[in-house]
N, C-alpha and C positions, 0 to 999 in steps of 0.2 A: 281643429282643422287648420293646418298651417298653410296649405295651398288649396286653391279651388279645384284643380284637376279637371278631368273631363266634365263638360257640362253643355247645356244648350242655353241660349240667351232668352228664350221664351217659348211658349207652346200654344197651340190652338186652344180657344176657350169656348167655342159655341157648342161643343159636344159632338161626338161622332155621328149622332142622328139629329143634330140641330136642336138639342133639348133646350138650350138657352133661348133660341129664336121662338120656339113654341111657347115657352113659359112667359116670355116678355109679351108676346102678342095676346096671350090669354089674360095677363095682368092688365094690359092697357084696355082690353075689352071688358074688364071688371068680371072676368069669369073665374079668377083665382085671387086670393088675397096676397098681401106682401110676404107673409110668413112662408107661403108655398113657393113664391118666387125665390126668396132667400134660400130655402131648402134646396132648390134646384142648383143654385150657385154653389152651395156647400158640397153637394154631391159631385158636381163637375170638378171642383178643386181637389177633393179627396182622390177621385179617380186619376187625375193628372199626376198628383204627387206620388201616389202609390205606383203608377206606371213607370215614372221616371226613376224612382228609387229602385224598383225591382229590376230595371234594365241595367243597372250597374253604374250609373253616373256617379261621379265623386261629389258633385254638388247639384242640388235641385233648386230651381228658381221658384219664388213665390211672389205674390202681388202682380202676377201677369194676367190674372182673371179680371174682367170688368163686365158689369152689367150693360155697358154701352160703349165706352171709349176711355182709354187710359189717359189721354190728355185732359179730357173732361174731368176724370177722377182726380188728376193732379190739381186742377183749378179748384175743385171742391175741397180737396185735402188742405189747401192753404187759404181757404176762405175767400177765394177770388172769383166767385160767380157774381154776375151783375145783380143788383137789387131787384130788378124787374121779375126775377124768377123766384117763385115761392111754391111750397108744396107742403102737404101734411107730414112729410118725412124728408130727411136729407136725400134719399134716393129719388123721391118724387120731384124734388127740386132739380136734381140732375136731369131727370127725364124732361122736365119743362124746358131746361136750357137746350137740350138736344133736339126736342121735337116742337118746341114752341107751345104757347098757350094763348087763349084769346086775350088780346091786348099786350102780349109779350112775344114778339118775333124771336125765333130760335137763334142761337149762335150760328155764325157762318160755319160751313163745312167745306173742307178741301182735302186734297190728297196728301197722304203721309209720304212726303218726299216723292220718289218716283215709283211708288207702288200703287195698287188699286185699292188700298185701304184708305178710308176717309176718317179724318179726325175733326173734332169740334174746336174751332179757333177761339182761344181765350180772349176776352176783352179787358184790357188793362189801361189805366190812365194815371195821371199824377196823383190822384186822390186814392188810389188803390192801397189798401193796407193788407198785409198778410198775417194770418194767424194759423196756428195748427188746429184747424177747425174739425178735423176728423182723424181717425186712427186706423184707417183701412190697412195700410202696410203692416202695422203692428198686430192688428187683429188676425190677419191671415198668417203671419209668422207664428203666432201663438196657436192658431188653429191647427197648423201642420205639426207643430211641436207636440201638441196633445195627442196626435196620432203616432208619435214616435219618429217623426221625419224632420230632420234639421234642414232648413231651407235658407236661401239667399234672397232677401227681399229685393225687388227690382223697382226702380223709380225713374221717371223721366228726369234727366239732369237739369239743374237750375238754368244753365245758359241756353240749352235747347228749348226749354219751356218758354223762356222769355222771347227767344228769337221766333218762335212759332206764334206768338200772341199778336193781336191787332191792337193798335193804339186807338183809344177813344177820343184823343185830343190832338189836333193838328200840331205838328212840330215836336210831339213827345215820343220818345223811344221807350218801349217797355223794358229794354235792357238797362235803362237808368234805374230800375227798381231792384237791381241785383243786390245791393247792400241791405235792402230791407227784406229780401227773400232769403238770403243765406242763413240768417239766424234761425229761421223756422226749419230749414233743413238740418241745422245743428241740433235743434230741439228733437227732431224726429230721430236722427241718428243716435243721439244719446239714449232715447227711450228704447230703441231697438237693441242697443248694446246691453242696456240694463235688463232686457228681457232674455238675453242670451245669444243674440245674433252675432255670429263671428264675421260675416261678410255682408256687404250691401252692394248692389249693382246700380250704377248711375249711367243712364243712356244719354250719349251726346252725339247722335247721328247728324246734327246740323253741321258738323265740321267735315263731313264728306263733301260739302259744297264750298264754293269760294266764300271767304270771310274777310272782313275788313280788319284793319289794325285794332280798332276799338273792340271788335268782337273777339279777336284773339286775346287781347288784354283782359277782357272779361273772363275768358276761360282760365287764364293764368290766375287771376284774382280769386275766382271761385274755388279752384282746387288747392290753392295755397291756404285759403281760409279754412275749407273743410278738412284738408289733409292735416293741418297743424292742430286741429281740435283734439282734446283728450277725451277719453270716455266714449269713443265712437267705434263702430265695427271697422274692420279692414275694408278698404274701398276698391272696387273694380269699376273702372270706367270703360264702357263699351262704345266704340265708335264704329259704325257700320254703314253700309250702302256705298262704300267707295274709299278712295285714297284720302287720308286725313290731312294731307298737305302739311302746312306748318303746325297744325294742331297736334301732329304726332310728337314733335319735339316738345311742345308745351306740356303735353300729358306725360311724356317720358320723364321730364324734369320735375313734375309736380310731386309733392309728398303723399303719393297714393301707393297702394301695394300691387295693383294688377291692372293690366290693360288688355282689352279684347279687340282684335283687329280683324277686319274683313279681308281675307286673301282670295276671295272669289270674284267680287265685283270688278276689281282692277288688278290684273295679274302683275303689274309693275310695282304694286305696293309692297310686296314681300321684300324687294331689294331695298326699299326705303327703310323698312322696319329693321332689316338686317344691318343697315349702316348706321343705326341710331345708338350711339354709345351709352346714352343715359338710361337705357333699359336694363343695364347690367344688375340692378338691384330689384328688379320687378319680375313678377310672373306675367308671362304673355300667353293669352289664349289665342291660339292660331285658328281663325275661322276658316277652315278648309272644307267644311261640309255645307253645301249651298242651302241657305234657308229660304230661298225664293223660287227655285225651280225644282222639278221632280225627277230629274235624271239621277241614276245611281252615281255615286262618287267614284272616280277613278283613283284607286288606292295609291298607285305609284305616283301620280301627279300630286295628290294631297299630301302624302308623306314627304315628298320632295320639298314642297313649300314649307311644311312645318319644320322639317329637319334643318332647313336653311337658318332657322332662328336659334338652333341649339348652340350654346356657347355665347350667344349674344345677350340673352336674358338670364336672370337668376334661375328660372325654370320655364318650360314650355309645355302647355297642355293643348288638347284638341277641343274645339267647340264648333258650333254652327256659325256661319258667317253673320247671321242676324237671328232675330226671333223666328220660330217656326209658325208664327201666326199666319204666314202667307201661303202655307201649303196644306193639303188635306190631311186627315188623320192617319189612315192605314190602307196601304195598297192591297193588303191581303183580303180585304173585303170585296175587291173587284173581281167579278167573274167573267166579264166580257172582254178582257184584254189579254188573251192567252200569251202570245210571245212578247207583246209590248210590256206586260206586267213585270217581266224579268229585267227590264231596263230601268224600272222606276223605283223610287224611294219616296214615300210620303213621310209625314212627321215621325211616325213610330219607327219606320225603318232608318230614318236619319239618326235617331237616337242610338240605334244599334251600331250604325256606322261610326258615330263619334266614339263610342265605347271601344269598338274594335281597333280603330285607328289610334286611339289614345294608348291602348296596350301595346300596339306595334311600335309606336314612337318611344315607349319606355323600354323597348328591347325584348318584350315578351314574345314567345313563339306562338303566333296566332295564324289561323288559316284565312288567307285573303284570296284563295283561288276562286271562290264563287263570285266575288266582286270583279275580279280580273276577267273571268269568263263572260260575265254579263256585259261589260264594257266592250270586249272584243266581239261579241255576238252582234251588238248594235252597230259597231263600226263596219262589220262585214255584210250587213243586211242589204240585199240588192233592191228590195222593194221600196226603198226610200227615194229613189231617183225616177223621174218621169221624163224621158227624152223629148216627148212632144212639148211639154211645158217649157223645157229649157230651149228648145228650138224657137218657140214663140217669143221668148224673151230676147234671144239673140237677134231676131229679125225686127225688133222694134226700132222706130225712127223718132227723132226729136219731135216731129210734128204730130206724133200720136198722142202727145200730152198737152196739146194746145187747142183751145176753142176760139171761135171768132171773138172780136173785141166786145167788151161788155156792153157798150152803148148800143151796138148793133143787136146784141142778144136781147137787151132790155126792151127795145122797141118791138121786136118780134114776139117776145113773151107777153107783153101787155096786149098786143093785138090778138093773140091767141086766147088769153085768159080773161081779159077784161075785169081785173080786180079793182075794188074800191080803194080809196086811201086808207092807210092803216089796216091792211088785211089781217084778219084773225085766223088762227089755226092752233093746233096742238102739236106736240113733239112726236107723237106716233101711237104709243100704246094707250089703251083705256083700261079701266079696272078689270082685273082677272077675277071673275066671280067664282064662287065655289063650284057652280055648275060647269063652267068652262074648264076649270082645273080637273074636275072629275072626268069629264068627257075626254080630255087629252090623255089622262092617266089610263083610263079604260081602253082607249084605242091603242096605246103603247103596250098595254098588258095583253091585248088580243081579245078582250071581252066586249069590245064595241067594234062592230064591223066598219069597213071603209065607207060604205054608203051612209050609215047612221052618223058617223063622225063628220063626214062632209056636210050632211044636212045640219048638224048642230053648229058647226062653224059658220056656215052660210047664214043661218038664222041669227047668230050673234053679230056677225058683220052687218047684217041689215038693221038690227036693233041699234047698233052704234051709229051707223050712217043716218038713220032717221032721227036719232037724238041730236046729232050735230046740226042737222037741217033745222030742227025745231028750236035749238038754241040760237041759231043765226050765225054760225061760224061760216067763214068764207071759203077756206080750203080745208077739205075733210081728210080723214085718215080711215083706214079700215079697222083700226083698233087692236090688231095683232093678237087675236084670241088663240091662234094656232101656235104662237111662239112661247117657249118656256123661258127664253133668255135671248137678249139681243146679239150675243155672240154664239152661244151654244146652238141655237137654232140653225145658224149658217154652217157651223162646224160639222153638224150632223149630216149636212148635205154636200160637203166638199170632200174630195179625196185628199188624203194626207193628214186627216184629223181623226182622233178617237175621242169618244165621250165616256165619262166615268158614270158609275151608278151612285157612288157615295162620296165623291170628291169635293165636298162642300168647303168653301172658304168664306170667312166673314168679310163683307165689304164695309158695312158700318152697322152699328146697333143690331137690329134683328134681321138685317138684309144680308142674305148669303147667296153666293153664286157657285156654280160648278164649272170652273175654267176647263175648256177642252184641252187636249194634248195634241199639239201640232208636231208630228214626228217625221213627215216626209214631204215630198213635193206636192204642191197644192193645185188642184184644178176643179172645175165645176162640171160634173157629169150631166146635169140637167137643170132647167130653170128652177128657182127656189121659191120665188114669191109671186110670180106673174099670175098664177091661177087665182090667188086671193085678191090681188089688186084689180084684175080685170073684172071680177065679180062685183067688187065694191063700186067701181066706176060705172058699171051697168045700172046701178040703183039710183043714180043722181046726176043731174046736169051740172052740178058744181064739180070743180076739179078735185080729184082724190090724189093724194101724194103716194107714190111708191116709196117704201121704207126699206133702206139697206143699212148695214153697218160697214164702216170704212175699213180699209186694210190696216191702218195703224192701230185702231181700236181692237180689231180682231187679234192682232199680235199681242197687244198690251194685256188683254183679258184672257189670254190662253197661256198655257205652259208651252214654250216654244223650243223647237230643236236648237241645240247649241253647237251643231257641227257645220254651220255655214253662216256667213254674215247675215245679220238681221235685215239689212237692206235688200238682199237677194230674196229672202222669204217674203218681205213686204211686196215686192214686185210681182211675185207669183200670186199672192192673194189679190192684188190690184187687178190682175188680168181676169180673175174669176168674177170680181165685182163688175168689171167693165162689161163682161158678157151679159150679166144680169141687167145692167142699165140699158143695154141695147134691146134686150128682149122686152123690158117694161115699156120702153118707148114704142116698139113695134106693136105692143098691145094697146096703144092709145093713151098711155099715162104721160101727162105733159108736165108734171112736177115730180121730181125724184129727189128724195132726201138721203144723203149718204152721211151718216153720223160719224163724227170723229171726236167724241168726248175725251178720248185719251191722248189727244195730240200733245197737250202740255205735260201729261203724265210721264211720258217716256223721255222727255227732255233730259239730257245728262245733267247731273248736279253741278258739274263744273263747266264754266263757259267755254273752255277749250274744246269741248265736244259738241257745242251747240250747232255750229255751222254745218258740220257734216250730217248730223242727225236731221236737222230741219230740211236740208237739201233733199235727202232721200225720202223723208216723210211727206213733204209737199209733193215731190215727184210721184210718189205712189198714189196719193189722192187724185192728182191730175190725170194720171194714167187711167185710174178707175172711172173717171167722169168725162173725159174728153172725147169719148166716142159718141156722146149725145149731140143732137142738132142744136143750133143756137136758139131755136124756138122752145126747146125743152128747158124748163127752169130747174137748176140744180141747187138744192139746199144742203146745208150741213148744220150740225148741232154740236156745241161744245159746252161742258158743264163741270162745275165744282173743281176748278183749278184756278190759279192766279195767272192771268193771260198777258199781263202787261208786257213782259219781255219777249213775247212771241207774236205780237200784233202784226209785224211785217210778214211773218209766215202765214198767219191767218188770211191776210190780204192776198198773199201769193197763191193760196188755194184756188182763188178765182171762182169761188162759189157765187151764185147769183144772190143767195140769201143765206146769212149766217145767224142762227139763233144761239143765244148764249145765256148762261146762268147770270142773273143780276138781282133777283128779288131780295135775297138775304143781305147782300151788300148795299142795298138801296141805290142801285145803278152806279156804284163807284167805278165799275169796269168801263163805263162809257167814256170816261175822261180821256182815254187814249184813242177813241174811235171817231173823233171829230172830223177827220179827213177821210174816213172810210168811204169808198166810192160806190159800194153796192148795198143791197138790202141787209138790214140788221133787225133781228127779233130779240130784244132783251127780255128775259123772263120777268113777268109782272106778277107771278103767282108761285110761291114756294111750295112745290108739291111734296117735299120731304117732311112737311109738318102737317098734322091733322087739322090745324085751324083753317077756317074758311075766311079768306080776306073779303071785306065788303067792297062795294063799287068805289067808295071814296078812297080807300087805301090803294086800290089798283089804279084809280085815276091819278093819284099823287105820283105814283111811280111812272105812269105813262106821261104825265106832264114833264117830269124830270128827264125822261128819255127824249121827249120831243124838243127839249132844250138843247140837245146835242146832235140828234139824228134828224135830218130833214124829213118832213112828213111823207114825201114821195118815196122814201127808202125805209120807213119805219114799219115793221111788222109787230104784231101783238100775239103773245103766246105764253104758256106756262114755262117754268124753268126747265122742266124735264118731262119724261113720259109719265103717264098716270097709272101705270100698272099696279103700283103698291098702295094706291088709295082706294077708298070705297066710293060707290056712286052717291052715298049720302053726303060726302064731302065734295066730290067732283062736280056734280050738277049745279049746286048753288054757286060754287066758285066760278065756273065757266059762265053762268048767267051774269054774275057780277062783272066778269071780264068783258063780256059783250056790251053790257050796259055802260061801263066806263068808256069803251071805245065809241059808242054812239054819242055820248056827251062830248067827247073830244072832237069827233068829226063835225058835230054841230058847231062847235067853236071855230073850227077851221073854215067851215062854209060861211 
């Protein structure tokens, strides 16, 4: 294989029916053994390789499967997992690192660049030594070869791996370990070549963001070192999620054979690639099929971008802009999206698009009329526009996004709520039991009538409220038993959205979501949460929070229309949320939480785009919440992202209380919040781990938080919602949380 040719940079790995999720959860529950779990993985890999090969791709990727996370796999591959994690097998050790174990807190988890996928953050220090501790990429290459399928192993590139890592020692940069890591990459490349691998793919998406001179020099050093090694496969470096900036020139001049470029995320990048003379001896993979959104590719636009590179590079092929990990498997399985389905392409359809566009780029006579017609049909659809929504937006005034001064609000809120120091609460959801899930599924299927479903949900809400009262929490939630997902639930009740049946996407580990499809103008036909919140509040004299998802997060966790500016769509969603806030307030709800965990997630990777994004993102949140009276306390929640560079924007949201992920990082995020003038609820309990923290551990985190946040502004809560945990974990953890707070309050008194 002299050229790579048409390919995809990665493929979904959870299984079309979430087979991996189910196998993992059965394994963790000791219902299957490791052999059965491994067999599930082998089956999923084989199905993927056969699907891609049969579709006609010239090159099929391997080592894109993971039992949990590919960055975690890379740390394990090179023997870089912290010593606190042990297990009866290498796979169990990885699970301990991902999920934590008693006495061993899990690795931090954060977003994979600006996507909704979460990766485990490696911990590296000056004493880290790298070894080739595992052989997963080689094993999977040989596994595919035994099936008669030649593949291209995919690895996280060495520079991106180090840039994503966290230092365990103040003043130390993981990038300083580059010269000790590169020899291990060389060892692996040589073993792959000896096994017959013709190509290897090294992913370096970190260079789609701003990088220092030292980081660019590291990229130069890495690929001159790897490129000049003998006995290696040919090297494809994949840079995706945006414009590579100066990294483009570095990689173009490196002694590698091919470069994959993302021509979807930044339309200006194609001109930079076309102007790079050093690409003349390389194969360029033109990423013109969007790996992150679900709309069908416009063949004229895609071929125009790819054709711009003809004559610039040694050869040009078609690929996806990034891995297809971020989209569902197959739109043909959807039965409830009649006209909309024709506008969509999931992973399986995107593979066909790559093959067809690749043949067209080579000058073959192919039929692109179906794709052209689908694009034209969507552009002509009149139902996408709602003139009432557009008129509301046009009539907005600046004062519609402003609340009374915080000091005035705080006084009115304390008078209305009478909360104690260090008020305790949770983020919103409580464990979704088997009974709750069955009731919701039966109601959706029509086998459980409306009255019976209503009774089941009311009973569950009462059970959750009584539990919180018994635990001694100060601000309660209704537990959200009626909600399948914090975005999908709202999308199913908003005009302009469509929900899928099988559109599952991996968020992390066994956690999967079904992002809705936002295809038209958004409005709220009727109240969405008021009924349940009113019922919960009627059960208790304690305040119950109304729980909503914010406009930015609804966009970030949906597949969003690409035919108008994202800011315009955000304002439409904000108006719908604003209507719900007002109705909750009218129903007697005095605390309303509008979650924005994705605020940092959508931040552009390059600083040049930050100001504009944060302007409209903050404006959308304030539009959604500023219809509330000053005496109504507005909360927001942010989680699993690095927030340091957007702290001014978090402040500008003007929420009365902001809860934030902090347990895994041991309160590191609070260093930048010393002057924050409103309520802060740093998470003191990591809900993404099954381990139950004791009161002493929570107390230590609480004391650390109290050292930064004044007691009159400090709230106490878990890191995130409790939906994915079981009551056997949640009840003792919350008891310990309340016990720790009582001890700290006594000290304050």
